[in-house]
All heavy atoms as an XYZ file, in Angstrom:
987
protein
N      75.242     87.358    145.095
C      76.588     86.853    145.007
C      77.201     87.284    143.675
O      76.564     87.226    142.639
C      76.588     85.322    145.107
C      77.966     84.777    144.985
S      78.275     82.999    144.965
C      76.914     82.193    145.635
N      78.459     87.674    143.740
C      79.187     88.113    142.547
C      79.732     86.903    141.798
O      80.240     85.962    142.395
C      80.350     89.010    142.983
C      81.200     89.466    141.834
C      82.419     90.250    142.311
O      82.481     90.614    143.492
O      83.294     90.464    141.484
N      79.603     86.934    140.487
C      80.169     85.873    139.653
C      81.514     86.353    139.149
O      81.626     87.439    138.588
C      79.239     85.567    138.462
O      77.972     85.181    138.966
C      79.821     84.471    137.600
N      82.540     85.535    139.350
C      83.882     85.870    138.876
C      84.312     84.862    137.829
O      84.126     83.669    138.003
C      84.877     85.851    140.031
C      84.638     86.986    141.004
C      85.618     86.968    142.149
N      86.978     86.960    141.645
C      87.995     86.419    142.320
N      87.814     85.845    143.455
N      89.202     86.453    141.806
N      84.900     85.365    136.755
C      85.448     84.499    135.714
C      86.946     84.387    135.965
O      87.651     85.384    136.053
C      85.168     85.059    134.308
C      83.657     85.131    134.088
C      85.853     84.225    133.234
C      83.251     85.835    132.825
N      87.406     83.185    136.130
C      88.810     82.955    136.429
C      89.489     82.408    135.174
O      88.997     81.472    134.553
C      88.950     81.940    137.591
C      90.420     81.675    137.880
C      88.228     82.455    138.825
N      90.618     82.998    134.832
C      91.376     82.558    133.666
C      92.180     81.316    134.057
O      93.065     81.381    134.897
C      92.319     83.675    133.198
C      93.096     83.283    131.956
O      93.292     82.117    131.677
N      93.527     84.263    131.209
N      91.865     80.200    133.438
C      92.587     78.964    133.727
C      93.363     78.468    132.505
O      93.727     77.311    132.439
C      91.611     77.866    134.196
O      90.635     77.672    133.156
C      90.924     78.247    135.486
N      93.601     79.347    131.563
C      94.341     78.970    130.358
C      95.823     78.862    130.719
O      96.410     79.807    131.235
C      94.144     80.002    129.229
C      92.657     80.187    128.926
C      94.913     79.600    127.978
C      92.352     81.387    128.051
N      96.462     77.716    130.460
C      97.882     77.576    130.807
C      98.772     78.432    129.903
O      98.436     78.714    128.755
C      98.160     76.085    130.603
C      97.100     75.611    129.673
C      95.900     76.491    129.885
N      99.920     78.812    130.447
C     100.830     79.696    129.716
C     101.275     79.099    128.385
O     101.466     79.814    127.404
C     102.051     80.025    130.580
C     102.942     81.084    129.960
C     104.110     81.461    130.844
O     103.880     82.000    131.940
O     105.254     81.221    130.425
N     101.419     77.780    128.311
C     101.895     77.186    127.051
C     100.907     77.440    125.913
O     101.311     77.532    124.766
C     102.206     75.702    127.208
C     101.035     74.778    127.356
C     100.476     74.328    128.519
C     100.271     74.185    126.297
N      99.406     73.499    128.247
C      99.263     73.394    126.889
C     100.343     74.253    124.904
C      98.339     72.671    126.139
C      99.417     73.535    124.161
C      98.439     72.755    124.776
N      99.617     77.585    126.224
C      98.639     77.893    125.162
C      98.851     79.311    124.623
O      98.671     79.555    123.430
C      97.221     77.718    125.674
C      96.887     76.279    125.965
C      95.496     75.972    125.475
N      95.129     74.616    125.826
C      95.092     73.613    124.961
N      95.407     73.811    123.709
N      94.739     72.407    125.351
N      99.227     80.236    125.486
C      99.557     81.589    125.044
C     100.759     81.527    124.098
O     100.754     82.133    123.031
C      99.907     82.481    126.248
C      98.727     82.923    127.075
C      98.055     82.054    127.916
C      98.301     84.242    127.025
C      96.984     82.470    128.687
C      97.232     84.687    127.795
C      96.580     83.785    128.625
O      95.528     84.221    129.380
N     101.781     80.783    124.510
C     102.983     80.682    123.687
C     102.680     80.019    122.349
O     103.174     80.455    121.304
C     104.078     79.920    124.431
C     105.386     79.887    123.656
C     106.541     79.402    124.499
O     106.525     79.512    125.714
N     107.553     78.870    123.851
N     101.860     78.981    122.361
C     101.504     78.300    121.108
C     100.803     79.265    120.153
O     101.071     79.263    118.944
C     100.618     77.085    121.396
N      99.909     80.095    120.670
C      99.197     81.073    119.833
C     100.166     82.103    119.262
O     100.089     82.464    118.082
C      98.106     81.763    120.657
C      97.257     82.731    119.870
C      96.304     82.055    118.899
O      95.911     80.895    119.134
O      95.935     82.698    117.898
N     101.088     82.574    120.090
C     102.077     83.560    119.634
C     102.965     82.966    118.546
O     103.175     83.578    117.489
C     102.927     84.071    120.824
C     104.147     84.846    120.340
C     102.072     84.926    121.758
N     103.483     81.767    118.778
C     104.368     81.131    117.792
C     103.623     80.863    116.487
O     104.152     81.100    115.396
C     104.996     79.848    118.366
C     105.995     80.191    119.484
C     105.653     79.016    117.273
C     107.222     80.955    119.027
N     102.371     80.394    116.570
C     101.591     80.155    115.350
C     101.420     81.452    114.566
O     101.568     81.476    113.338
C     100.228     79.556    115.703
N     101.136     82.550    115.256
C     100.962     83.844    114.586
C     102.265     84.291    113.947
O     102.284     84.748    112.797
C     100.488     84.878    115.613
C     100.279     86.285    115.053
C      98.966     86.445    114.316
N      97.838     86.149    115.177
C      97.227     87.032    115.965
N      97.620     88.292    115.974
N      96.214     86.655    116.704
N     103.359     84.176    114.685
C     104.648     84.596    114.139
C     105.048     83.742    112.943
O     105.564     84.256    111.950
C     105.726     84.554    115.227
C     105.594     85.602    116.328
C     106.581     85.321    117.451
C     105.766     87.011    115.785
N     104.799     82.431    113.012
C     105.116     81.562    111.869
C     104.288     81.942    110.641
O     104.788     81.899    109.511
C     104.898     80.096    112.225
C     106.016     79.520    113.032
N     105.908     78.324    113.696
C     107.265     79.973    113.290
C     107.043     78.060    114.325
N     107.883     79.048    114.096
N     103.038     82.309    110.849
C     102.204     82.750    109.722
C     102.789     84.021    109.102
O     102.897     84.130    107.877
C     100.764     82.990    110.161
C      99.882     83.416    108.982
C      98.484     83.752    109.384
C      97.615     84.156    108.210
N      98.232     85.022    107.218
N     103.157     84.980    109.940
C     103.745     86.223    109.445
C     105.038     85.940    108.680
O     105.268     86.506    107.607
C     104.023     87.178    110.609
C     102.770     87.703    111.299
S     103.139     88.507    112.882
C     104.219     89.843    112.351
N     105.856     85.064    109.230
C     107.115     84.692    108.568
C     106.820     84.014    107.231
O     107.468     84.301    106.218
C     107.906     83.764    109.488
C     109.274     83.423    108.988
C     110.040     82.524    109.938
O     109.558     82.201    111.046
O     111.148     82.123    109.546
N     105.815     83.143    107.215
C     105.407     82.470    105.980
C     104.879     83.427    104.930
O     104.945     83.146    103.734
N     104.358     84.563    105.377
C     103.877     85.599    104.462
C     105.028     86.409    103.867
O     104.799     87.330    103.087
C     102.902     86.541    105.172
C     101.570     85.889    105.494
O     101.248     84.831    104.908
O     100.835     86.434    106.359
N     106.256     86.083    104.274
C     107.421     86.733    103.678
C     108.005     87.891    104.462
O     108.902     88.577    103.961
N     107.532     88.120    105.678
C     108.107     89.213    106.461
C     109.527     88.834    106.887
O     109.820     87.661    107.157
C     107.227     89.519    107.664
C     105.830     90.057    107.297
C     104.970     90.248    108.531
C     105.937     91.362    106.522
N     110.440     89.831    106.960
C     111.872     89.540    107.153
C     112.274     89.284    108.610
O     112.952     90.088    109.243
C     112.541     90.804    106.597
C     111.550     91.890    106.887
C     110.198     91.250    106.708
N     111.839     88.156    109.143
C     112.240     87.759    110.482
C     112.043     86.259    110.636
O     111.424     85.606    109.808
C     111.434     88.512    111.560
C     110.018     88.036    111.705
C     109.700     87.013    112.606
C     108.995     88.589    110.958
C     108.392     86.565    112.733
C     107.687     88.144    111.087
C     107.384     87.127    111.983
N     112.591     85.731    111.716
C     112.324     84.358    112.116
C     112.178     84.353    113.631
O     112.515     85.335    114.294
C     113.425     83.391    111.625
O     112.965     82.048    111.793
C     114.736     83.594    112.362
N     111.682     83.253    114.157
C     111.431     83.224    115.601
C     111.743     81.856    116.176
O     111.892     80.871    115.447
C     109.987     83.603    115.902
S     108.777     82.417    115.284
N     111.848     81.809    117.496
C     112.076     80.561    118.226
C     111.438     80.691    119.596
O     111.370     81.781    120.159
C     113.568     80.292    118.365
N     110.968     79.572    120.111
C     110.381     79.555    121.447
C     111.019     78.468    122.285
O     111.572     77.503    121.756
N     110.965     78.639    123.588
C     111.499     77.656    124.524
C     110.431     77.267    125.525
O     109.512     78.033    125.799
C     112.677     78.245    125.315
C     113.945     78.305    124.501
O     114.172     77.401    123.706
O     114.706     79.263    124.688
N     110.589     76.084    126.077
C     109.703     75.629    127.153
C     110.567     75.275    128.362
O     110.663     74.122    128.768
C     108.861     74.428    126.707
C     107.744     74.776    125.759
S     106.541     75.938    126.427
C     105.815     74.995    127.741
N     111.217     76.267    128.937
C     112.057     76.038    130.106
C     111.264     75.434    131.264
O     111.806     74.715    132.081
C     112.691     77.341    130.583
C     113.867     77.745    129.732
O     114.249     77.037    128.824
N     114.439     78.886    130.027
N     109.996     75.746    131.340
C     109.180     75.347    132.471
C     108.651     73.915    132.356
O     108.063     73.390    133.285
C     107.999     76.317    132.579
C     107.221     76.166    133.846
C     106.257     77.338    133.989
N     105.415     77.095    135.123
C     104.165     76.695    135.054
N     103.589     76.527    133.890
N     103.465     76.498    136.144
N     108.856     73.283    131.237
C     108.306     71.943    131.023
C     108.745     70.987    132.131
O     109.859     71.064    132.638
C     108.762     71.406    129.671
N     107.858     70.089    132.488
C     108.149     69.085    133.522
C     109.120     68.054    132.952
O     108.914     67.524    131.871
C     106.862     68.393    133.979
C     105.809     69.349    134.513
C     106.230     69.949    135.822
C     105.113     70.821    136.366
N     105.588     71.925    137.129
N     110.191     67.783    133.702
C     111.198     66.819    133.268
C     111.563     65.922    134.445
O     111.603     66.389    135.588
C     112.465     67.542    132.798
C     112.280     68.391    131.562
C     113.568     69.150    131.227
N     113.402     69.934    130.039
C     112.855     71.152    130.026
N     112.442     71.708    131.117
N     112.731     71.812    128.889
N     111.893     64.668    134.136
C     112.400     63.810    135.206
C     113.836     64.231    135.509
O     114.410     65.083    134.830
C     112.283     62.325    134.824
C     113.123     61.962    133.611
O     114.181     62.533    133.361
N     112.643     60.994    132.836
N     114.426     63.643    136.527
C     115.758     64.050    136.988
C     116.807     63.960    135.874
O     117.606     64.863    135.682
C     116.159     63.201    138.185
C     117.532     63.578    138.718
C     117.798     62.961    140.061
N     117.630     64.049    141.018
C     117.136     63.933    142.222
N     116.734     62.778    142.653
N     117.051     64.962    143.010
N     116.790     62.891    135.108
C     117.768     62.735    134.014
C     117.562     63.809    132.944
O     118.523     64.415    132.463
C     117.663     61.341    133.395
C     118.648     61.156    132.245
C     118.547     59.778    131.599
N     119.404     59.702    130.454
C     120.657     59.304    130.475
N     121.228     58.951    131.616
N     121.367     59.254    129.366
N     116.315     64.044    132.560
C     116.025     65.064    131.546
C     116.423     66.451    132.044
O     116.897     67.281    131.262
C     114.557     65.026    131.164
N     116.259     66.726    133.332
C     116.687     68.009    133.895
C     118.202     68.174    133.754
O     118.688     69.239    133.356
C     116.301     68.100    135.371
C     114.829     68.286    135.616
C     114.480     68.216    137.097
O     115.350     68.098    137.957
N     113.198     68.285    137.387
N     118.952     67.105    134.067
C     120.405     67.151    133.962
C     120.822     67.366    132.511
O     121.685     68.191    132.218
C     121.010     65.846    134.519
C     122.534     65.753    134.440
S     123.228     65.119    132.882
C     122.475     63.534    132.716
N     120.188     66.640    131.589
C     120.528     66.779    130.168
C     120.223     68.187    129.670
O     121.012     68.771    128.927
C     119.764     65.741    129.345
C     120.250     64.321    129.561
C     119.374     63.278    128.895
O     118.320     63.638    128.309
O     119.728     62.089    128.963
N     119.099     68.727    130.071
C     118.736     70.082    129.656
C     119.757     71.093    130.165
O     120.200     71.980    129.425
C     117.333     70.424    130.159
N     120.157     70.953    131.414
C     121.101     71.902    132.005
C     122.467     71.839    131.322
O     123.032     72.877    130.961
C     121.237     71.652    133.501
C     122.080     72.685    134.195
C     122.059     72.501    135.703
C     122.869     73.593    136.364
N     122.816     73.480    137.823
N     123.007     70.632    131.124
C     124.356     70.526    130.554
C     124.388     70.857    129.057
O     125.447     71.151    128.517
C     125.018     69.146    130.820
C     125.154     68.891    132.302
C     124.282     68.020    130.122
N     123.219     70.831    128.404
C     123.195     71.183    126.978
C     122.788     72.635    126.739
O     122.621     73.050    125.606
C     122.259     70.247    126.187
O     120.950     70.314    126.737
C     122.782     68.822    126.208
N     122.643     73.408    127.818
C     122.482     74.843    127.652
C     121.144     75.456    128.011
O     120.984     76.672    127.879
N     120.172     74.687    128.440
C     118.906     75.279    128.859
C     119.184     76.164    130.063
O     119.762     75.710    131.057
C     117.897     74.191    129.208
C     116.463     74.659    129.391
C     115.901     75.190    128.079
C     115.601     73.522    129.891
N     118.838     77.423    129.979
C     119.180     78.394    131.006
C     117.921     78.881    131.709
O     116.992     79.374    131.060
C     119.923     79.594    130.376
O     121.071     79.088    129.694
C     120.357     80.591    131.418
N     117.911     78.755    133.025
C     116.763     79.209    133.822
C     116.527     80.695    133.599
O     117.462     81.493    133.569
C     117.015     78.931    135.302
N     115.269     81.056    133.397
C     114.906     82.456    133.249
C     114.941     82.982    131.830
O     114.597     84.137    131.575
N     115.361     82.153    130.877
C     115.427     82.594    129.476
C     114.024     82.986    129.009
O     113.050     82.315    129.322
C     115.982     81.457    128.616
C     116.350     81.848    127.213
C     117.558     82.774    127.129
O     118.340     82.885    128.085
O     117.700     83.395    126.063
N     113.893     84.085    128.250
C     112.574     84.483    127.754
C     111.920     83.391    126.904
O     112.602     82.567    126.294
C     112.872     85.724    126.904
C     114.133     86.280    127.495
C     114.932     85.057    127.890
N     110.592     83.410    126.851
C     109.819     82.370    126.179
C     109.965     82.373    124.661
O     110.012     81.323    124.038
C     108.328     82.525    126.521
C     108.053     82.341    127.998
O     108.534     81.353    128.576
O     107.352     83.191    128.577
N     110.009     83.563    124.067
C     110.005     83.682    122.598
C     111.063     84.696    122.177
O     111.186     85.770    122.779
C     108.614     84.140    122.081
C     108.635     84.394    120.578
C     107.538     83.127    122.446
N     111.806     84.329    121.135
C     112.788     85.245    120.551
C     112.408     85.510    119.104
O     112.031     84.586    118.393
C     114.195     84.653    120.637
C     114.709     84.576    122.066
C     116.031     83.848    122.177
N     116.053     82.533    121.537
C     115.490     81.441    122.042
N     114.816     81.488    123.160
N     115.591     80.294    121.411
N     112.536     86.758    118.706
C     112.250     87.154    117.328
C     113.503     87.816    116.767
O     113.998     88.798    117.317
C     111.045     88.119    117.250
C     110.792     88.542    115.806
C     109.794     87.473    117.851
N     114.015     87.224    115.686
C     115.218     87.701    115.013
C     114.781     88.463    113.765
O     114.281     87.864    112.819
C     116.109     86.523    114.615
C     116.476     85.624    115.780
C     115.648     84.561    116.141
C     117.643     85.836    116.495
C     115.994     83.726    117.202
C     117.998     85.009    117.552
C     117.159     83.962    117.905
O     117.494     83.141    118.954
N     114.986     89.771    113.779
C     114.525     90.631    112.690
C     115.713     91.007    111.802
O     116.818     91.257    112.305
C     113.841     91.897    113.259
C     112.599     91.488    114.073
C     113.460     92.869    112.145
C     111.919     92.640    114.789
N     115.465     91.047    110.493
C     116.501     91.436    109.530
C     117.165     92.730    109.990
O     116.502     93.645    110.474
C     115.885     91.623    108.148
N     118.475     92.785    109.836
C     119.229     93.958    110.268
C     119.862     93.773    111.635
O     120.433     94.702    112.196
N     119.737     92.570    112.209
C     120.408     92.288    113.477
C     119.641     92.689    114.724
O     120.249     92.931    115.763
N     118.337     92.745    114.645
C     117.520     93.099    115.810
C     117.002     91.816    116.464
O     116.455     90.944    115.787
C     116.328     93.997    115.399
C     115.419     94.285    116.588
C     116.837     95.282    114.780
N     117.190     91.716    117.772
C     116.684     90.581    118.529
C     115.717     91.094    119.587
O     116.079     91.924    120.422
C     117.827     89.818    119.213
C     117.419     88.742    120.220
C     116.581     87.649    119.555
C     118.644     88.159    120.893
N     114.491     90.607    119.525
C     113.496     90.903    120.551
C     113.233     89.633    121.333
O     113.064     88.560    120.742
C     112.169     91.360    119.927
C     112.182     92.601    119.062
C     110.794     92.830    118.479
C     112.627     93.802    119.868
N     113.209     89.741    122.641
C     112.885     88.599    123.490
C     111.604     88.928    124.256
O     111.496     90.000    124.851
C     114.018     88.335    124.480
O     115.185     87.961    123.798
N     110.669     87.993    124.225
C     109.384     88.201    124.891
C     109.196     87.198    126.018
O     109.373     85.994    125.821
C     108.227     88.029    123.893
C     108.163     89.098    122.842
C     108.704     88.886    121.588
C     107.564     90.318    123.110
C     108.644     89.860    120.605
C     107.495     91.314    122.138
C     108.034     91.081    120.883
N     108.838     87.699    127.169
C     108.422     86.872    128.300
C     106.907     86.947    128.344
O     106.338     88.039    128.405
C     109.026     87.390    129.610
C     108.693     86.547    130.806
C     109.224     85.121    130.695
O     110.373     84.921    130.245
O     108.465     84.204    131.056
N     106.244     85.800    128.293
C     104.787     85.754    128.222
C     104.208     85.446    129.596
O     104.667     84.522    130.274
C     104.348     84.684    127.228
C     105.054     84.686    125.869
C     104.522     83.564    125.000
C     104.918     86.029    125.187
N     103.189     86.207    129.980
C     102.564     86.005    131.281
C     101.045     86.017    131.162
O     100.464     86.842    130.462
C     102.989     87.101    132.275
C     104.450     87.022    132.651
C     104.734     85.730    133.366
C     106.197     85.487    133.606
N     106.486     84.122    133.998
N     100.427     85.080    131.866
C      98.966     85.059    131.976
C      98.557     86.202    132.895
O      99.412     86.829    133.532
C      98.509     83.710    132.559
O      99.043     83.582    133.878
C      98.956     82.542    131.683
N      97.259     86.499    132.986
C      96.826     87.630    133.807
C      97.333     87.610    135.250
O      97.624     88.649    135.822
C      95.308     87.542    133.762
C      95.024     86.907    132.447
C      96.139     85.908    132.261
N      97.471     86.440    135.819
C      97.917     86.357    137.214
C      99.394     86.000    137.351
O      99.908     85.898    138.452
C      97.071     85.338    137.977
C      95.636     85.790    138.117
C      94.871     84.901    139.045
C      93.467     85.462    139.207
N      92.767     84.886    140.319
N     100.072     85.813    136.227
C     101.472     85.394    136.267
C     102.415     86.536    136.562
O     102.130     87.695    136.283
N     103.554     86.202    137.133
C     104.608     87.169    137.401
C     105.955     86.532    137.097
O     106.070     85.316    136.983
N     106.990     87.362    136.967
C     108.325     86.835    136.664
C     108.950     86.216    137.913
O     108.831     86.752    139.011
C     109.224     87.939    136.125
C     108.796     88.431    134.751
C     109.786     89.403    134.149
N     110.099     90.472    135.078
C     111.235     91.166    135.073
N     112.165     90.902    134.184
N     111.449     92.123    135.940
N     109.632     85.098    137.705
C     110.326     84.421    138.794
C     111.649     85.132    139.093
O     112.107     85.986    138.317
C     110.607     82.967    138.412
O     111.581     82.924    137.370
N     112.290     84.735    140.175
C     113.603     85.276    140.521
C     114.603     84.999    139.401
O     115.378     85.877    139.017
C     114.080     84.656    141.837
C     115.421     85.144    142.295
C     115.844     84.464    143.583
C     117.258     84.862    143.945
N     117.736     84.138    145.124
N     114.591     83.759    138.861
C     115.490     83.420    137.750
C     115.225     84.300    136.536
O     116.164     84.751    135.861
C     115.334     81.951    137.352
C     115.966     80.988    138.338
O     116.907     81.387    139.059
O     115.519     79.828    138.386
N     113.958     84.547    136.237
C     113.612     85.378    135.078
C     114.070     86.815    135.290
O     114.656     87.418    134.385
C     112.108     85.333    134.817
C     111.658     84.003    134.264
C     110.162     83.850    134.226
O     109.441     84.474    135.015
N     109.670     83.002    133.337
N     113.849     87.354    136.447
C     114.287     88.736    136.725
C     115.793     88.868    136.559
O     116.286     89.818    135.940
C     113.862     89.155    138.127
C     112.373     89.371    138.255
C     111.978     89.679    139.693
C     110.474     89.798    139.818
N     110.046     89.973    141.219
N     116.538     87.896    137.079
C     117.994     87.944    136.968
C     118.477     87.784    135.536
O     119.347     88.531    135.076
N     117.919     86.817    134.818
C     118.322     86.573    133.426
C     117.971     87.762    132.543
O     118.786     88.198    131.721
C     117.654     85.297    132.899
C     118.042     84.929    131.498
C     119.481     84.523    131.408
N     119.788     84.068    130.062
C     121.004     83.872    129.611
N     122.045     84.063    130.394
N     121.200     83.460    128.386
N     116.774     88.305    132.716
C     116.345     89.445    131.891
C     117.227     90.658    132.160
O     117.620     91.366    131.225
C     114.881     89.769    132.148
C     113.961     88.649    131.795
N     112.605     88.718    132.004
C     114.183     87.419    131.253
C     112.039     87.582    131.609
N     112.983     86.781    131.155
N     117.581     90.886    133.424
C     118.462     92.007    133.753
C     119.830     91.832    133.089
O     120.402     92.797    132.567
C     118.610     92.129    135.270
N     120.337     90.599    133.077
C     121.632     90.342    132.446
C     121.572     90.594    130.939
O     122.458     91.228    130.362
C     122.074     88.906    132.710
C     123.448     88.591    132.190
C     123.934     87.238    132.648
C     125.404     87.079    132.307
N     125.971     85.890    132.917
N     120.517     90.110    130.290
C     120.360     90.332    128.850
C     120.233     91.825    128.536
O     120.827     92.317    127.574
C     119.141     89.569    128.325
C     119.253     88.044    128.355
C     117.905     87.409    128.024
C     120.336     87.551    127.419
N     119.475     92.545    129.350
C     119.305     93.981    129.133
C     120.622     94.731    129.345
O     120.930     95.668    128.611
C     118.187     94.511    130.030
C     116.829     94.023    129.561
C     115.715     94.242    130.562
O     115.939     94.270    131.767
N     114.498     94.386    130.047
N     121.412     94.300    130.328
C     122.712     94.932    130.569
C     123.652     94.737    129.369
O     124.532     95.564    129.131
C     123.347     94.373    131.841
N     123.437     93.662    128.624
C     124.232     93.399    127.416
C     123.679     94.128    126.189
O     124.226     94.016    125.093
C     124.286     91.894    127.141
C     125.093     91.074    128.156
C     124.866     89.582    127.941
C     126.572     91.425    128.065
N     122.573     94.856    126.369
C     122.007     95.653    125.279
C     120.843     95.025    124.549
O     120.387     95.552    123.536
N     120.340     93.887    125.032
C     119.203     93.229    124.384
C     117.896     93.677    125.025
O     117.846     93.970    126.213
C     119.337     91.704    124.479
C     120.532     91.185    123.746
C     121.671     90.812    124.428
C     120.530     91.086    122.358
C     122.791     90.345    123.755
C     121.635     90.620    121.674
C     122.776     90.249    122.375
N     116.870     93.706    124.216
C     115.557     94.108    124.707
C     114.751     92.877    125.119
O     114.610     91.931    124.354
C     114.806     94.879    123.621
C     113.542     95.507    124.125
C     112.959     96.517    123.161
O     113.497     96.683    122.045
O     111.955     97.140    123.523
N     114.245     92.900    126.341
C     113.376     91.841    126.853
C     112.054     92.503    127.225
O     112.023     93.424    128.030
C     113.978     91.131    128.081
C     113.037     90.041    128.576
C     115.348     90.548    127.755
N     110.988     92.022    126.614
C     109.665     92.622    126.788
C     108.760     91.611    127.473
O     108.577     90.500    126.977
C     109.075     93.012    125.418
C     110.040     93.932    124.682
C     107.693     93.628    125.570
C     109.911     93.895    123.187
N     108.209     91.990    128.611
C     107.240     91.133    129.292
C     105.849     91.540    128.819
O     105.492     92.716    128.864
C     107.356     91.260    130.816
O     108.670     90.864    131.204
C     106.341     90.383    131.529
N     105.096     90.550    128.342
C     103.754     90.797    127.814
C     102.753     90.009    128.650
O     102.900     88.809    128.840
C     103.641     90.367    126.333
C     102.244     90.646    125.794
C     104.694     91.067    125.496
N     101.740     90.715    129.144
C     100.679     90.088    129.928
C      99.376     90.357    129.188
O      99.122     91.482    128.773
C     100.651     90.708    131.324
C      99.825     89.955    132.325
C      99.919     90.595    133.702
C     100.935     89.845    134.523
N     100.799     90.113    135.963
N      98.566     89.320    129.021
C      97.310     89.471    128.292
C      96.257     88.540    128.874
O      96.575     87.535    129.507
C      97.519     89.171    126.814
N      94.993     88.883    128.624
C      93.879     88.088    129.150
C      93.659     86.801    128.374
O      93.192     85.813    128.926
C      92.595     88.919    129.141
C      92.621     90.066    130.117
C      91.340     90.856    130.056
C      91.411     92.040    131.005
N      90.216     92.885    130.935
N      93.972     86.817    127.076
C      93.740     85.640    126.238
C      94.960     85.400    125.350
O      95.735     86.325    125.073
C      92.516     85.831    125.319
O      92.821     86.859    124.358
C      91.257     86.171    126.108
N      95.124     84.177    124.873
C      96.220     83.910    123.932
C      96.129     84.775    122.674
O      97.153     85.257    122.178
C      96.044     82.422    123.606
C      95.381     81.846    124.816
C      94.443     82.933    125.280
N      94.921     84.988    122.178
C      94.744     85.794    120.960
C      95.168     87.240    121.199
O      95.800     87.865    120.344
C      93.284     85.743    120.489
C      92.826     84.363    120.063
C      92.477     83.416    121.223
O      92.360     83.880    122.391
O      92.342     82.213    120.962
N      94.813     87.789    122.364
C      95.211     89.159    122.694
C      96.735     89.261    122.780
O      97.333     90.223    122.295
C      94.586     89.593    124.020
C      94.983     90.990    124.440
C      94.484     91.375    125.828
O      93.742     90.596    126.470
O      94.852     92.479    126.273
N      97.366     88.251    123.367
C      98.822     88.270    123.463
C      99.457     88.221    122.076
O     100.394     88.965    121.784
C      99.330     87.114    124.314
C     100.835     87.164    124.520
S     101.387     86.017    125.771
C     100.820     86.843    127.248
N      98.948     87.355    121.209
C      99.469     87.267    119.845
C      99.282     88.592    119.115
O     100.176     89.034    118.385
C      98.803     86.121    119.091
N      98.146     89.249    119.329
C      97.906     90.558    118.709
C      98.950     91.578    119.166
O      99.511     92.319    118.347
C      96.515     91.091    119.073
C      95.372     90.345    118.419
O      95.601     89.585    117.450
O      94.223     90.512    118.888
N      99.211     91.636    120.478
C     100.169     92.605    121.020
C     101.569     92.372    120.466
O     102.268     93.318    120.079
C     100.184     92.522    122.551
C      98.916     92.977    123.264
C      98.971     92.611    124.740
C      98.696     94.471    123.074
N     101.970     91.114    120.390
C     103.313     90.807    119.891
C     103.397     91.049    118.390
O     104.396     91.569    117.889
C     103.717     89.382    120.300
C     103.937     89.368    121.827
C     104.960     88.917    119.540
C     104.200     88.019    122.419
N     102.336     90.722    117.661
C     102.335     91.002    116.222
C     102.520     92.494    115.959
O     103.328     92.888    115.108
C     101.040     90.527    115.567
C     100.995     90.859    114.085
C      99.753     90.374    113.363
O      98.962     89.606    113.938
O      99.577     90.775    112.191
N     101.811     93.324    116.683
C     101.929     94.783    116.511
C     103.361     95.225    116.796
O     103.948     96.001    116.034
C     100.925     95.515    117.421
C      99.504     95.300    116.914
C     101.263     97.008    117.512
C      98.416     95.687    117.903
N     103.933     94.739    117.888
C     105.296     95.121    118.250
C     106.291     94.707    117.177
O     107.136     95.506    116.754
C     105.672     94.498    119.605
C     106.832     95.202    120.279
O     107.480     96.060    119.660
O     107.094     94.887    121.465
N     106.187     93.469    116.702
C     107.116     92.992    115.662
C     106.945     93.800    114.376
O     107.920     94.251    113.781
C     106.930     91.478    115.424
C     107.696     91.020    114.188
C     107.364     90.686    116.656
N     105.707     93.982    113.935
C     105.473     94.749    112.689
C     106.045     96.168    112.783
O     106.567     96.686    111.801
C     103.985     94.797    112.370
C     103.450     93.508    111.792
C     101.983     93.647    111.373
N     101.443     92.409    110.886
C     101.606     91.945    109.642
N     102.293     92.639    108.772
N     101.065     90.791    109.280
N     105.936     96.786    113.950
C     106.452     98.154    114.132
C     107.962     98.227    114.065
O     108.515     99.329    113.912
C     105.963     98.738    115.461
C     104.499     99.137    115.404
O     103.941     99.377    114.334
N     103.867     99.195    116.558
N     108.642     97.114    114.180
C     110.101     97.112    114.185
C     110.709     96.567    112.895
O     111.940     96.524    112.761
C     110.606     96.314    115.376
C     110.220     96.981    116.696
C     110.415     95.995    117.806
N     109.841     96.448    119.052
C     110.517     96.990    120.039
N     111.813     97.189    119.921
N     109.913     97.329    121.152
N     109.893     96.118    111.984
C     110.417     95.577    110.729
C     111.025     96.691    109.882
O     110.525     97.809    109.885
C     109.307     94.870    109.950
C     108.750     93.591    110.594
C     107.570     93.071    109.797
C     109.820     92.530    110.742
N     112.081     96.344    109.135
C     112.704     97.363    108.263
C     111.798     97.722    107.099
O     110.906     97.034    106.735
C     113.977     96.664    107.774
C     113.793     95.203    108.008
C     112.751     95.068    109.067
């Protein structure tokens, strides 16, 4: 019988690792800042209404990196088996049509994802 290892790490752990890495880099004095969203978080009906009317937009990328010089990178984070939703595909296409870069990153582990995003951000710093 074949043994299979199944990745059961939730997506929020990937995002937490990425944000922690980016905050460390920012704390080291690199010229950027970042922000993350949890659009997927479970909310009761009232919280859903409040989120919608205050601007939470379905499909918004998970992490944004604002680099000195006016560069905005948006990252959509995906676990090995994850894929973009219909809302994400539509939102990302709209952002790209406006000239913004949206990068979907898929990785086996949170650490690997943080490594990939760190490399991408460092390569774009002034």
